[in-house]
PALO-123127 format. One record per residue (C-alpha): residue in one letter; x, y, z. Coordinates in pm, 1 decimal, always signed. Example, Ala and Ser with C-alpha at 12.3 -4.5 7.8 and 13.67 -1.06 7.14 Angstrom:
BEGIN
ATOM code        x        y        z
ATOM    A  +1230.0   -450.0   +780.0
ATOM    S  +1367.0   -106.0   +714.0
//
This chain:
BEGIN
ATOM code        x        y        z
ATOM    M  -4262.4  +1562.5   -997.6
ATOM    I  -3939.9  +1385.0   -799.2
ATOM    E  -4128.2  +1262.3   -446.9
ATOM    I  -3891.3  +1391.5   -148.9
ATOM    P  -3931.4  +1163.5   +160.8
ATOM    A  -4048.8  +1323.5   +446.8
ATOM    E  -3800.8  +1117.1   +668.2
ATOM    L  -3533.9  +1306.5   +463.4
ATOM    A  -3711.8  +1628.2   +504.4
ATOM    A  -3737.4  +1537.6   +887.3
ATOM    S  -3347.7  +1477.6   +927.9
ATOM    Q  -3202.0  +1774.5   +678.1
ATOM    A  -3459.4  +2018.7   +929.4
ATOM    K  -3315.7  +1878.7  +1233.6
ATOM    Y  -2928.1  +1888.8  +1162.7
ATOM    N  -2888.2  +2164.5   +917.0
ATOM    G  -3198.9  +2378.7  +1007.8
ATOM    E  -3273.2  +2687.9   +766.6
ATOM    A  -3018.3  +2541.4   +533.9
ATOM    G  -3143.8  +2146.4   +548.0
ATOM    R  -3528.9  +2319.8   +505.8
ATOM    A  -3374.4  +2525.9   +164.4
ATOM    F  -3173.4  +2192.0    +11.1
ATOM    I  -3525.0  +2008.7    +51.8
ATOM    A  -3776.0  +2296.1   -122.2
ATOM    A  -3478.3  +2336.5   -370.9
ATOM    L  -3464.1  +1917.5   -472.4
ATOM    P  -3698.7  +1882.0   -685.5
ATOM    A  -3607.4  +2137.5   -952.1
ATOM    R  -3216.0  +2013.3   -855.2
ATOM    A  -3326.7  +1671.2  -1003.4
ATOM    E  -3463.7  +1759.6  -1277.2
ATOM    E  -3152.9  +1977.4  -1407.5
ATOM    F  -2959.2  +1736.3  -1351.4
ATOM    L  -3143.0  +1472.2  -1540.2
ATOM    E  -3162.0  +1690.4  -1852.8
ATOM    R  -2798.4  +1780.9  -1783.9
ATOM    W  -2641.8  +1441.8  -1812.8
ATOM    G  -2956.2  +1288.3  -1999.3
ATOM    L  -3062.7  +1016.6  -1699.7
ATOM    R  -3403.0   +882.0  -1717.5
ATOM    V  -3531.6   +770.1  -1364.7
ATOM    T  -3640.0   +415.4  -1366.6
ATOM    G  -3743.7   +351.6   -995.6
ATOM    P  -3887.4   +533.4   -677.8
ATOM    S  -3642.1   +814.1   -473.7
ATOM    M  -3484.5   +660.8   -225.7
ATOM    H  -3264.1   +798.6   +102.1
ATOM    G  -3007.1   +834.3   +355.3
ATOM    V  -3014.2  +1051.7   +658.8
ATOM    A  -2885.7  +1322.5   +445.8
ATOM    S  -2886.2  +1218.6    +37.4
ATOM    L  -3158.8  +1194.1   -191.1
ATOM    V  -3077.6   +913.0   -433.0
ATOM    L  -3281.4   +819.8   -795.4
ATOM    P  -3249.3   +479.5   -982.5
ATOM    V  -3139.5   +630.5  -1323.2
ATOM    M  -3066.6   +536.4  -1703.3
ATOM    V  -2859.4   +698.6  -1859.0
ATOM    A  -3064.4   +755.1  -2215.6
ATOM    R  -2716.3   +764.2  -2450.4
ATOM    D  -2605.9   +390.1  -2351.0
ATOM    G  -2852.2   +224.0  -2134.6
ATOM    V  -2616.8   +206.8  -1850.9
ATOM    P  -2789.6   +186.4  -1517.8
ATOM    A  -2671.3   +431.6  -1269.9
ATOM    V  -2802.9   +640.6   -955.0
ATOM    L  -2826.5  +1036.6   -920.6
ATOM    K  -2701.9  +1127.4   -542.3
ATOM    L  -2821.8  +1485.7   -442.6
ATOM    Q  -2714.5  +1642.4   -103.5
ATOM    L  -2622.0  +1912.4    +83.8
ATOM    L  -2314.7  +2028.9    +13.6
ATOM    D  -2124.9  +2066.5   +360.6
ATOM    E  -1745.8  +1941.3   +509.2
ATOM    E  -1810.1  +1597.3   +475.5
ATOM    T  -2001.9  +1556.7   +144.4
ATOM    E  -1779.3  +1781.4    -66.5
ATOM    G  -1473.4  +1531.8    -23.6
ATOM    E  -1696.0  +1261.2   -160.7
ATOM    P  -1609.5  +1286.4   -500.9
ATOM    V  -1246.5  +1338.4   -433.0
ATOM    A  -1209.6  +1016.8   -256.7
ATOM    L  -1418.6   +804.1   -524.6
ATOM    R  -1178.7   +950.1   -764.6
ATOM    A   -877.0   +858.7   -596.8
ATOM    W  -1006.5   +457.1   -527.8
ATOM    A  -1134.6   +467.4   -906.8
ATOM    G  -1369.5   +158.7   -862.4
ATOM    D  -1094.9     -4.9   -683.5
ATOM    G  -1311.7   -149.5   -349.4
ATOM    A  -1603.6   +162.8   -425.6
ATOM    V  -1827.1   +259.7   -652.5
ATOM    R  -1693.6   +447.8   -944.6
ATOM    L  -1810.1   +798.1   -998.7
ATOM    L  -1949.8   +887.0  -1314.2
ATOM    E  -2010.1  +1256.1  -1342.8
ATOM    H  -1972.6  +1556.7  -1040.6
ATOM    D  -2125.5  +1883.7   -984.1
ATOM    P  -1886.8  +2092.1   -758.1
ATOM    G  -2125.2  +2382.3   -698.0
ATOM    T  -2420.2  +2142.2   -567.0
ATOM    G  -2222.5  +1834.2   -525.3
ATOM    T  -2475.8  +1645.4   -726.6
ATOM    M  -2321.3  +1278.4   -835.5
ATOM    L  -2412.6  +1047.0  -1113.1
ATOM    L  -2241.9   +691.7   -959.2
ATOM    E  -2219.2   +332.5  -1083.6
ATOM    Q  -2496.9   +133.2   -975.0
ATOM    A  -2340.5   -162.8   -783.7
ATOM    G  -2586.8   -401.3   -904.6
ATOM    G  -2980.2   -363.3   -753.4
ATOM    T  -2856.5   -116.1   -484.6
ATOM    S  -3010.2   +152.1   -299.9
ATOM    Q  -2702.7   +357.9   -246.5
ATOM    A  -2847.9   +588.1    -31.7
ATOM    G  -2629.1   +562.6   +310.1
ATOM    G  -2794.5   +222.3   +410.6
ATOM    S  -3099.6   +294.6   +383.0
ATOM    G  -3441.8   +321.3    +65.7
ATOM    G  -3439.7    -66.0    +39.3
ATOM    G  -3286.0   -181.7   -266.8
ATOM    G  -2978.6   -427.8   -291.5
ATOM    R  -2846.9   -689.9     -7.8
ATOM    H  -2624.0   -482.1   +218.8
ATOM    L  -2363.2   -687.2   +443.8
ATOM    S  -2574.3   -614.4   +728.7
ATOM    Q  -2778.0   -851.2   +599.8
ATOM    M  -2533.1  -1126.0   +621.5
ATOM    T  -2645.9  -1391.9   +894.6
ATOM    D  -2281.1  -1516.9   +960.7
ATOM    V  -2161.0  -1185.7  +1124.4
ATOM    R  -1790.0  -1317.9  +1177.7
ATOM    E  -1778.4  -1344.3   +772.3
ATOM    A  -1903.1   -989.6   +740.6
ATOM    V  -1626.9   -856.2   +943.5
ATOM    A  -1394.4  -1078.7   +742.1
ATOM    I  -1551.7   -915.8   +425.4
ATOM    L  -1551.7   -532.3   +571.9
ATOM    A  -1171.5   -554.0   +682.8
ATOM    D  -1054.5   -704.4   +383.8
ATOM    L  -1228.6   -387.7   +150.3
ATOM    L  -1126.2   -196.2   +405.9
ATOM    A   -754.1   -278.1   +392.1
ATOM    R   -791.8   -186.2    +28.2
ATOM    L   -945.4   +114.8    +11.5
ATOM    V   -671.9   +255.1   +310.9
ATOM    A   -386.5   +190.5    +82.4
ATOM    V   -430.2   +464.1   -149.2
ATOM    P   -299.1   +763.5     +2.6
ATOM    A   -499.2  +1078.4    +77.2
ATOM    P   -565.4  +1329.7   -190.9
ATOM    P   -515.8  +1725.2   -119.0
ATOM    G   -780.9  +1908.6    +44.9
ATOM    L   -941.1  +1682.3   +267.2
ATOM    R  -1029.5  +1739.0   +612.3
ATOM    R   -725.6  +1605.3   +829.1
ATOM    L   -771.8  +1384.9  +1110.6
ATOM    G   -500.7  +1578.6  +1301.2
ATOM    D   -731.2  +1904.4  +1293.1
ATOM    V  -1036.2  +1669.6  +1403.8
ATOM    A   -839.7  +1514.8  +1715.1
ATOM    A   -732.6  +1828.5  +1799.5
ATOM    R  -1147.1  +2016.5  +1838.6
ATOM    M  -1245.9  +1689.6  +2011.0
ATOM    V   -950.0  +1691.5  +2299.5
ATOM    D  -1025.4  +2083.3  +2323.4
ATOM    R  -1414.0  +1994.5  +2374.5
ATOM    T  -1412.7  +1685.0  +2597.9
ATOM    P  -1339.9  +1915.4  +2968.5
ATOM    A  -1700.8  +2073.7  +2869.6
ATOM    A  -1848.9  +1749.1  +2789.8
ATOM    T  -1759.1  +1549.9  +3058.1
ATOM    A  -1869.9  +1809.4  +3300.8
ATOM    R  -2234.2  +1721.7  +3179.8
ATOM    L  -2253.7  +1353.2  +3204.8
ATOM    A  -2421.9  +1187.6  +3482.9
ATOM    D  -2216.1   +898.1  +3534.2
ATOM    P  -1883.4  +1006.1  +3702.9
ATOM    G  -1749.2   +647.6  +3585.2
ATOM    E  -1825.8   +753.3  +3235.0
ATOM    A  -1662.9  +1096.2  +3243.1
ATOM    A  -1353.1   +917.2  +3366.6
ATOM    L  -1378.0   +709.2  +3069.7
ATOM    L  -1424.4   +976.3  +2802.8
ATOM    R  -1172.1  +1193.4  +2950.7
ATOM    D   -895.1   +860.0  +2908.3
ATOM    C  -1012.5   +783.9  +2552.5
ATOM    A   -949.3  +1171.8  +2509.4
ATOM    A   -555.4  +1092.7  +2677.5
ATOM    A   -523.3   +801.1  +2449.7
ATOM    V   -583.8  +1046.7  +2155.6
ATOM    R   -329.3  +1285.5  +2304.1
ATOM    E    -35.4   +972.8  +2284.0
ATOM    V    -77.0   +936.2  +1886.5
ATOM    M   -229.0  +1304.4  +1758.0
ATOM    G   +110.9  +1438.2  +1679.3
ATOM    E   +138.5  +1193.0  +1414.8
ATOM    P   -227.2  +1161.4  +1241.7
ATOM    G   -158.1   +976.6   +932.9
ATOM    D   -224.1  +1025.9   +579.4
ATOM    R   -428.1   +774.8   +393.8
ATOM    L   -725.0   +778.9   +237.0
ATOM    L   -979.5   +735.4   +538.1
ATOM    H  -1392.4   +633.1   +424.8
ATOM    W  -1504.4   +725.4   +781.9
ATOM    D  -1808.7   +585.6   +792.3
ATOM    L  -1781.0   +190.6   +676.6
ATOM    H  -2049.8    -19.9   +879.2
ATOM    Y  -2224.4   -302.6   +716.9
ATOM    D  -2513.0   -115.9   +526.0
ATOM    N  -2215.5    +97.2   +348.8
ATOM    V  -2103.6   -252.1   +164.5
ATOM    L  -2312.0   -354.5    -86.0
ATOM    A  -2328.6   -647.6   -287.1
ATOM    A  -2233.6   -578.8   -637.3
ATOM    Q  -2219.5   -710.9  -1003.1
ATOM    R  -1854.8   -612.4  -1117.8
ATOM    E  -1698.0   -709.1   -771.3
ATOM    P  -1863.7   -900.5   -485.2
ATOM    W  -1861.2   -610.8   -227.1
ATOM    L  -1846.2   -229.0   -254.3
ATOM    A  -1814.8    +66.6    -61.9
ATOM    I  -2032.8   +339.5    -99.6
ATOM    D  -2115.2   +659.2   +103.1
ATOM    P  -1755.2   +790.8   +199.1
ATOM    K  -1692.6  +1085.8   +458.1
ATOM    P  -1313.8  +1106.9   +358.1
ATOM    L  -1083.0  +1257.0   +556.3
ATOM    A   -670.3  +1224.7   +593.1
ATOM    G   -529.5  +1023.5   +833.3
ATOM    D   -474.6   +702.9  +1027.6
ATOM    P   -649.6   +393.4   +933.8
ATOM    G   -678.0   +311.7  +1300.9
ATOM    F   -967.2   +592.1  +1303.8
ATOM    E  -1178.3   +332.5  +1076.8
ATOM    L  -1262.3    +14.7  +1333.8
ATOM    L  -1486.1   +170.9  +1545.8
ATOM    P  -1828.6   +107.5  +1297.9
ATOM    A  -1717.8   -282.6  +1255.7
ATOM    L  -1690.6   -312.8  +1619.9
ATOM    V  -2029.1    -77.5  +1761.3
ATOM    N  -2245.0   -183.7  +1407.2
ATOM    R  -2380.9   -556.1  +1494.1
ATOM    W  -2257.5   -542.5  +1853.9
ATOM    D  -2261.9   -840.1  +2064.0
ATOM    P  -2204.9   -736.0  +2433.4
ATOM    D  -2004.6  -1010.6  +2479.4
ATOM    P  -1629.5   -836.0  +2555.4
ATOM    A  -1456.9  -1189.1  +2356.3
ATOM    E  -1624.7  -1089.6  +2065.8
ATOM    T  -1458.9   -735.5  +2029.3
ATOM    R  -1132.2   -840.3  +2125.4
ATOM    W  -1190.3  -1073.0  +1813.7
ATOM    R  -1347.0   -827.6  +1579.4
ATOM    F  -1049.2   -537.2  +1684.1
ATOM    D   -784.1   -804.9  +1648.8
ATOM    L   -886.1   -934.3  +1293.9
ATOM    L   -948.2   -558.6  +1168.0
ATOM    T   -573.3   -484.7  +1282.3
ATOM    E   -459.5   -813.4  +1138.5
ATOM    R   -576.7   -778.4   +802.8
ATOM    L   -533.1   -398.5   +785.0
ATOM    G   -106.7   -457.5   +881.1
ATOM    L   -180.2   -196.2  +1165.1
ATOM    D     +6.2   -127.0  +1470.0
ATOM    R   -219.7   -204.8  +1773.4
ATOM    A   -154.2    -12.8  +2021.7
ATOM    R   -209.2   +276.3  +1764.0
ATOM    A   -538.5   +149.4  +1656.5
ATOM    R   -697.3    +89.5  +1991.2
ATOM    A   -586.3   +473.7  +2033.9
ATOM    W   -744.1   +610.4  +1745.6
ATOM    T  -1028.2   +354.1  +1839.1
ATOM    L  -1073.0   +490.5  +2160.2
ATOM    G  -1079.4   +854.8  +1958.3
ATOM    R  -1388.8   +752.5  +1786.0
ATOM    V  -1579.4   +651.8  +2083.9
ATOM    L  -1436.0  +1015.7  +2203.6
ATOM    Q  -1585.7  +1184.8  +1892.6
ATOM    N  -1971.7   +980.8  +1929.9
ATOM    G  -1941.6  +1064.8  +2289.6
ATOM    L  -1887.6  +1452.9  +2230.1
ATOM    W  -2181.6  +1433.0  +1993.1
ATOM    E  -2426.6  +1277.4  +2192.5
ATOM    V  -2354.8  +1503.3  +2478.6
ATOM    E  -2359.3  +1832.9  +2279.7
ATOM    E  -2697.2  +1734.0  +2127.3
ATOM    G  -2812.4  +1674.8  +2515.7
ATOM    A  -2726.7  +1330.6  +2666.8
ATOM    V  -2636.5  +1255.2  +2967.5
ATOM    S  -2498.3   +934.1  +2968.2
ATOM    L  -2291.3   +729.7  +2666.9
ATOM    G  -2420.0   +429.1  +2463.3
ATOM    P  -2370.1    +95.3  +2638.9
ATOM    D  -2256.1    -22.4  +2329.7
ATOM    Q  -1944.4   +276.5  +2307.1
ATOM    V  -1926.1   +214.8  +2720.7
ATOM    S  -1807.4   -169.8  +2649.1
ATOM    I  -1617.7   -124.4  +2363.9
ATOM    A  -1395.9   +129.6  +2537.5
ATOM    R  -1339.3    -19.5  +2819.2
ATOM    N  -1282.3   -361.8  +2669.1
ATOM    L  -1015.9   -216.4  +2465.1
ATOM    L   -897.6    +21.7  +2796.5
ATOM    A   -844.9   -277.5  +2984.4
ATOM    R   -631.3   -469.2  +2678.3
ATOM    H   -263.5   -476.5  +2655.1
ATOM    P   -126.3   -417.1  +2295.0
//
């Protein structure tokens, strides 16, 4: 019997309601189905992220270690195998098997790793590196490789995401308690309007933070858990700024400058799309009931807005 972590069940119920509860109820049988179908043997305890169950396994026919990832199929997760195939192991874990009907995937094991979207124990995440600036540089170089790939057809498109964000901004700002934060969110939306006519066509990971980069055997570091879309690489930068956040404005500027340099980005456009990520996060928070924005997001946005390109 496959153990279903209580935290995964709780997060599925919170974010996906009845569909999430049905997914959890079906997980034991689904796991057994794919263990048998793909000839797998479980080699360790169940692990999980916010949305997925991950089982360390061994492929019986050749003894290769891998991970079986089971998740609820939605607009974010359905693009994951598309992105992994496009990257073909260049900077990201390899996709070994995929079931389109359920979104279940068999993935390369990076090297004793959890591969559960940043949780569940296991191997070394980039977030464990004590030198934060070195971690930023590693993430920047990895990100530059990933966004060099053109987005395959069929992925979510940043232009559509941006248009919806701008449309939702007036209702969200009306619910913020601090007029200064409401004005900040409007400024973020204004920055997005300036660039949304050219949303880009690169393959974006969308969630490349330090816990989604794992030490590996095949390469020093590999990306996991993409939530891909097609768009401008500037939309990729905020996780590297906000995770392991340093309140010193100079540190935000250093990270932003390094990221834009390593990715070869136009700084003004990258700033606008980074403000777009602040807008996206702020909209989510307000729509879930918050009346204020996170201090890290506020600090980063004000820092970027105060800068010239």
